[in-house]
C-alpha positions in Angstrom: 11.4 17.0 21.6 12.2 13.9 19.7 10.3 12.6 16.6 8.1 9.5 17.0 9.5 6.5 15.4 6.9 4.0 13.9 7.3 0.5 12.7 5.8 -1.0 9.6 1.9 -0.6 9.7 2.1 1.9 12.5 1.5 5.7 12.7 -0.6 8.1 11.0 -1.3 7.8 7.2 1.1 9.9 5.0 0.2 10.7 1.3 2.8 9.2 -1.0 3.1 9.6 -4.8 5.0 7.2 -6.9 5.0 6.2 -10.6 3.3 2.9 -11.3 2.8 1.4 -14.9 -0.7 2.1 -16.1 -1.3 -1.7 -16.7 -0.4 -2.6 -13.1 -2.6 0.2 -11.8 -5.5 -1.0 -14.0 -4.9 -4.6 -12.9 -5.1 -3.5 -9.3 -8.3 -1.5 -9.8 -10.0 -4.4 -11.6 -9.0 -6.8 -8.7 -9.9 -4.7 -5.7 -11.8 -1.7 -6.9 -10.9 2.0 -6.9 -11.8 2.6 -3.3 -9.6 -0.2 -1.9 -6.5 0.7 -4.2 -4.5 2.3 -1.3 -5.3 -0.4 1.2 -4.1 -3.1 -1.4 -0.8 -1.2 -2.0 -0.5 -0.7 1.9 -1.0 -4.4 2.5 1.4 -5.4 -0.3 4.4 -3.3 0.9 3.7 -3.9 4.7 3.7 -7.7 4.6 7.1 -8.9 5.6 6.2 -12.6 4.8 4.8 -11.5 1.3 1.5 -13.3 2.2 -0.7 -10.5 1.2 -3.7 -11.0 -1.1 -1.7 -9.4 -3.9 -0.5 -12.8 -4.8 
């Protein structure tokens, strides 16, 4: 059996942990709310044209 290969924005979700400066995390939470934090980060790192709402 071979492993599936997924492109950016494809495949099942995977839990990832990474260090992020507290000020950055607080600014993101203030902008999008606690419940949208992951979606915001996903959009920011998945957007190849850097046109996400993070700007």
